[in-house]
C-alpha angles and dihedrals in degrees: 000000000000126000089246089069094060097082089058094054111096102172139019089249089074093054120089115266096254143082105280124205121192131180111220121177126013123194142103130300125230091277093053096255119140112258136188123190127191149142140254119212121197109214101146093109095248136070116269134201140190093037115181125182119210127200124202116191121203131206123230087270091056092252117141109248104168138022121189135167132204135180112238122228109273103022094192114065131185117216110293096017127132129216129189132219139187128201113201110182119209096179101045123078103191134075113272105252115135106047146133125218127200135168132218121199145152131229111259098236096165091110098044 
């Protein structure tokens, strides 16, 4: 699902039944380091915990050159909740362009 489809979505019922991760804005922070911001949406139908977003950067030849992970805020999400994340890369000098995002998480079974 592309980012261009998000304005058409009116309710969470129209989203796929999964945990969705989307990169939003890419640029540089105040110190000149590359930065990528985005969101995580929980739409699996159950609360989740221990969410962790991973970023894989690719070179111009489509070869992975960097893999980083960050914990979104908050990392525990009830159904329908949204978390945000920011990757700030110390060891990468270019703008973040060619990348892949994925999220790992666990069901929050503390209330079962």
